[in-house]
C-alpha positions in Angstrom: -52.2 -22.6 43.9 -56.0 -22.4 43.4 -56.3 -26.2 44.1 -54.5 -25.8 47.5 -57.0 -23.1 48.5 -59.9 -25.4 47.6 -58.5 -28.3 49.7 -57.8 -26.0 52.7 -61.4 -24.7 52.6 -62.9 -28.2 52.5 -60.8 -29.3 55.5 -62.0 -26.2 57.5 -65.6 -26.8 56.6 -65.3 -30.5 57.7 -63.8 -29.5 61.0 -66.4 -26.8 61.7 -69.2 -29.3 60.9 -67.8 -31.8 63.4 -67.7 -29.2 66.1 -71.3 -28.1 65.5 -72.6 -31.7 65.7 -70.6 -32.4 68.8 -72.1 -29.2 70.4 -75.7 -30.2 69.5 -75.4 -33.7 70.7 -73.9 -32.8 74.1 -75.9 -33.9 77.1 -76.1 -31.4 80.0 -76.2 -34.2 82.5 -72.9 -35.7 81.2 -70.3 -33.5 82.7 -67.4 -35.7 81.7 -68.6 -35.9 78.2 -69.0 -32.1 78.2 -65.4 -31.7 79.4 -64.2 -34.1 76.8 -66.2 -32.2 74.2 -64.8 -28.9 75.3 -61.3 -30.4 75.2 -62.0 -31.7 71.8 -63.3 -28.3 70.7 -60.2 -26.7 72.1 -58.1 -29.2 70.3 -60.0 -28.6 67.2 -59.7 -24.9 67.6 -55.9 -25.3 68.1 -55.8 -27.6 65.1 -57.8 -25.0 63.1 -55.5 -22.2 64.2 -52.5 -24.3 63.4 -54.1 -25.2 60.0 -54.8 -21.5 59.5 -51.3 -20.6 60.4 -50.0 -23.3 58.0 -52.3 -22.0 55.4 -51.0 -18.4 55.9 -47.4 -19.7 55.7 -48.3 -21.7 52.7 -49.9 -18.6 51.1 -46.8 -16.5 51.9 -44.5 -19.1 50.4 -46.7 -19.4 47.4 -46.7 -15.6 47.1 -43.0 -15.5 47.5 -42.6 -18.3 44.9 -44.9 -16.3 42.6 -42.9 -13.1 43.1 -39.6 -15.0 42.5 -41.1 -16.6 39.4 -42.2 -13.2 38.2 -38.8 -11.7 38.9 -37.1 -14.6 37.1 -39.5 -14.2 34.2 -38.8 -10.4 34.1 -35.0 -11.0 34.4 -35.2 -13.6 31.6 -37.3 -11.3 29.5 -34.9 -8.4 30.1 -31.8 -10.6 29.3 -33.5 -11.9 26.2 -34.4 -8.3 25.1 -30.8 -7.1 25.8 -29.4 -10.0 23.8 -31.8 -9.4 21.0 -30.9 -5.7 21.0 -27.2 -6.6 21.0 -27.6 -9.0 18.1 -29.8 -6.6 16.2 -27.2 -3.8 16.7 -24.4 -6.1 15.6 -26.3 -7.1 12.5 -27.2 -3.5 11.8 -23.6 -2.4 12.2 -22.3 -5.2 10.1 -24.8 -4.4 7.4 -24.0 -0.7 7.5 -20.2 -1.5 7.4 -20.6 -3.9 4.6 -22.8 -1.4 2.7 -20.2 1.4 3.3 -17.3 -0.9 2.2 -19.3 -2.0 -0.9 -20.0 1.7 -1.8 -16.3 2.6 -1.4 -15.3 -0.4 -3.5 -17.8 0.6 -6.2 -16.5 4.2 -6.1 -12.9 3.0 -6.4 -14.0 0.7 -9.2 -15.7 3.6 -11.0 -12.6 5.8 -10.5 -10.3 3.1 -11.9 -12.5 2.5 -14.8 -12.5 6.2 -15.5 -8.7 6.3 -15.3 -8.6 3.3 -17.7 -10.9 5.0 -20.1 -8.8 8.2 -19.9 -5.6 6.2 -20.4 -7.1 4.5 -23.5 -8.1 7.9 -24.9 -4.6 9.2 -24.3 -3.1 6.1 -25.9 -5.3 6.7 -28.9 -4.2 10.3 -29.0 -0.6 9.3 -28.6 -0.9 6.8 -31.5 -2.3 9.6 -33.7 0.5 11.9 -32.5 3.1 9.3 -33.4 1.7 8.9 -36.8 1.7 12.7 -37.2 5.3 12.8 -35.9 6.4 10.2 -38.4 4.7 12.3 -41.2 6.5 15.4 -39.9 9.9 13.7 -39.7 9.4 12.3 -43.2 9.0 15.8 -44.7 12.3 17.8 -44.7 10.7 21.2 -44.3 8.4 20.0 -41.6 11.3 18.2 -39.9 13.3 21.4 -39.8 10.3 23.3 -38.4 9.9 20.6 -35.7 13.5 20.9 -34.7 13.3 24.7 -34.6 10.2 24.7 -32.4 11.8 22.2 -30.0 15.0 24.3 -29.9 12.9 27.5 -29.2 11.1 25.8 -26.4 14.3 24.7 -24.7 16.1 28.1 -25.1 13.2 30.2 -24.0 12.7 28.0 -20.9 16.3 28.3 -19.8 17.6 31.8 -20.8 16.4 35.3 -20.4 15.1 37.1 -23.6 18.2 39.3 -23.8 20.4 36.3 -24.1 19.3 34.8 -27.4 17.9 35.6 -30.9 16.1 33.3 -33.4 16.6 33.3 -37.2 19.4 36.0 -37.0 21.3 36.8 -40.1 25.1 36.9 -39.7 27.6 39.1 -41.6 28.2 36.3 -44.2 24.4 36.3 -44.9 23.9 32.9 -43.3 20.8 32.7 -41.1 21.3 30.8 -37.8 18.3 29.0 -36.3 19.4 30.5 -32.9 22.2 32.7 -31.6 23.1 32.6 -28.0 24.6 35.9 -27.0 27.5 35.6 -24.7 30.1 38.2 -23.7 33.6 38.1 -25.2 35.2 35.7 -24.7 33.8 33.4 -26.0 31.2 35.5 -27.9 27.9 34.6 -29.5 27.3 30.9 -30.3 25.2 29.9 -33.3 22.9 26.8 -33.1 21.7 24.8 -36.1 18.7 22.4 -35.8 18.4 21.1 -39.4 19.6 17.5 -39.0 19.6 15.2 -42.1 17.2 12.5 -40.8 17.0 10.6 -44.1 20.4 8.9 -43.4 19.3 7.8 -39.9 16.0 6.4 -41.3 17.9 4.5 -43.9 20.1 3.1 -41.2 17.1 2.0 -39.1 15.2 0.5 -42.1 18.2 -1.6 -43.3 17.4 -5.3 -43.2 20.4 -6.9 -44.9 24.1 -6.7 -44.2 24.7 -4.9 -47.4 21.9 -2.4 -46.8 23.2 -1.8 -43.3 26.8 -1.1 -44.6 25.5 1.3 -47.2 23.3 3.0 -44.6 26.1 3.4 -42.2 28.3 5.0 -44.9 25.5 7.3 -45.9 24.8 8.3 -42.3 28.5 9.0 -41.6 29.0 11.1 -44.8 25.8 13.1 -44.2 26.9 13.9 -40.6 30.3 14.9 -41.7 28.9 17.2 -44.5 26.5 18.8 -42.0 29.3 19.4 -39.5 31.5 21.0 -42.1 28.6 23.2 -43.3 27.9 24.4 -39.8 31.6 25.1 -39.2 31.8 27.1 -42.4 28.6 29.2 -42.0 28.3 29.8 -38.3 31.9 30.2 -37.0 33.0 33.7 -38.0 36.2 35.1 -36.3 35.5 38.4 -34.5 31.7 38.0 -34.7 30.9 34.6 -33.2 32.6 32.2 -30.8 35.1 29.8 -32.2 32.6 27.0 -31.9 29.0 26.2 -32.9 26.2 23.8 -31.8 24.4 21.2 -33.9 21.1 20.3 -32.3 19.7 16.8 -32.8 15.9 16.8 -31.8 16.1 13.0 -31.1 17.9 11.3 -28.2 17.9 8.0 -30.3 20.0 9.6 -33.1 22.3 11.1 -30.5 22.8 7.7 -28.8 23.3 6.0 -32.2 25.9 8.5 -33.2 28.0 8.3 -30.0 27.6 4.5 -29.7 28.6 3.5 -33.3 30.2 6.5 -35.0 33.0 7.7 -32.6 35.1 8.9 -35.6 32.3 11.2 -36.7 32.0 12.6 -33.2 35.8 13.2 -33.1 35.6 14.9 -36.4 33.0 17.3 -35.1 35.2 18.1 -32.1 38.1 19.0 -34.5 35.7 21.2 -36.5 34.6 22.8 -33.1 31.0 21.8 -33.8 29.4 20.4 -30.6 26.6 17.9 -31.2 23.8 18.2 -28.6 20.5 16.4 -27.9 17.6 17.9 -26.0 19.0 16.7 -22.7 22.6 17.8 -23.3 21.4 21.1 -24.7 19.5 21.8 -21.5 22.6 21.2 -19.5 24.6 23.5 -21.9 22.0 26.2 -21.5 22.2 26.0 -17.8 25.9 26.5 -18.0 25.3 29.5 -20.3 22.9 31.0 -17.8 25.6 30.7 -15.1 28.1 32.4 -17.4 25.7 35.2 -18.1 25.0 35.7 -14.4 28.7 35.8 -13.7 29.2 38.4 -16.4 26.5 40.5 -15.0 28.1 40.2 -11.6 31.4 41.4 -13.1 29.7 44.3 -14.8 28.0 45.3 -11.5 31.2 44.8 -9.4 31.9 48.5 -9.1 28.4 49.2 -8.0 28.7 46.4 -5.4 32.0 47.9 -4.2 30.5 51.4 -3.9 27.6 50.0 -1.9 30.1 48.1 0.3 32.0 51.3 0.9 28.8 53.1 1.8 27.9 50.3 4.2 31.3 50.6 5.9 30.8 54.3 6.3 27.4 53.6 7.9 28.9 51.0 10.2 31.6 53.5 11.3 29.0 56.2 11.9 26.9 53.7 13.9 29.9 52.7 16.0 30.6 56.4 16.8 27.0 56.9 17.8 27.0 53.8 20.0 30.1 55.1 21.7 28.4 58.5 22.4 25.4 56.8 23.7 27.5 54.6 26.0 29.2 57.8 27.4 25.7 59.3 27.9 24.7 56.2 29.8 27.9 56.3 31.9 27.3 60.0 32.8 23.6 59.3 33.6 24.7 56.4 35.9 27.2 58.7 37.7 24.5 61.4 38.1 22.2 58.8 39.6 24.9 57.6 42.0 25.6 61.2 43.2 21.8 61.8 43.6 21.6 58.6 45.7 24.6 59.8 47.9 22.9 63.2 48.4 19.6 61.5 49.4 21.5 59.4 51.9 23.1 62.4 53.4 19.8 64.3 53.7 18.2 61.2 55.3 21.0 60.9 57.9 20.9 64.7 58.7 17.1 64.4 59.2 17.6 61.5 61.6 20.3 63.5 63.5 18.0 66.5 63.8 15.2 64.4 65.1 17.6 62.9 67.7 18.7 66.3 69.1 17.6 66.9 72.8 17.3 70.5 74.0 16.9 71.0 77.8 14.6 73.7 79.3 16.9 74.5 82.4 20.3 76.1 82.2 22.6 73.4 83.5 25.9 74.9 82.4 27.7 75.9 79.2 26.2 74.5 76.0 28.5 71.8 74.7 27.4 70.2 71.4 27.3 66.5 71.2 29.3 64.5 68.7 26.2 64.2 66.4 25.7 68.0 66.7 29.3 68.6 65.8 29.0 66.5 62.7 25.8 68.3 61.8 27.4 71.7 62.3 30.5 70.6 60.3 28.2 69.8 57.4 29.1 66.2 57.2 
């Protein structure tokens, strides 16, 4: 654009110089030449004006082009900035999201590692407990204490304190591990928790057919002897129920007994000694609790009946009072109706009084109108 201005200035200078030379060289005596010179000057002036106008237009166009170029550059700069901001925001959001997800993943990983560590600790503790349990079950006295503790936990969790007693001595001087106190019939039920585990361990540890046969015979004989001992010691006519419970603190022993020794189970039924495991004992205790609740309901039946009679008396009294209140409401409604009738009569009489016309002149005998007659009649 600067080069265009330089060229235009040079052209104007040349035209101006030509005009000045023509003006100096004019001869006053040459009129035609003077006219031609004037016409040439006018033409030059017009050309100069046209050139100036073209220059002005050119400057305007150049300015417009410059403004348009500036606008395009500004728009391009704004668009680039917006796109850069958008890309930066997307990158920032993506980095933040990835950082958040990575943190959450690390947190979950730490939590799971902590759970795994805790599980490993519990497995170690459980292994130690299993070793301790084997030691307990290997010792007869410790095994008996373990069975008694498990029995106590189940009984105390299922029954109220008044429904049982531990280590109670019976009239034959036999001490039962637990006595469940039920009303007659059936009466109190004794529970024994001293199971001969040696026979079961021999059955589990048998490796040959001969050892397995001997272990099965030993297990059967031990079970039958224990059943007979419970029946002889804990079933006392007139003092206990006609049956007793033998508690096995192991579900495995209970399953082995019922799966492979049905004759022994049948013999226990005949001796009225019911063999129970922790699961079946809990179900039995729930049944006992229902029986106790039913017995308490029967004992309190007369109190319930008396309360029901009192309730019926209260209901009768309430019905009588409701009837009286209904009559009072009816009487009040009748009184309201009569008051309304009286108010209507008073209103009508007032309207009749207002409607009476009394003349000032004596026009004849006074004859009451129909409304006056009604008023005098008190209607």
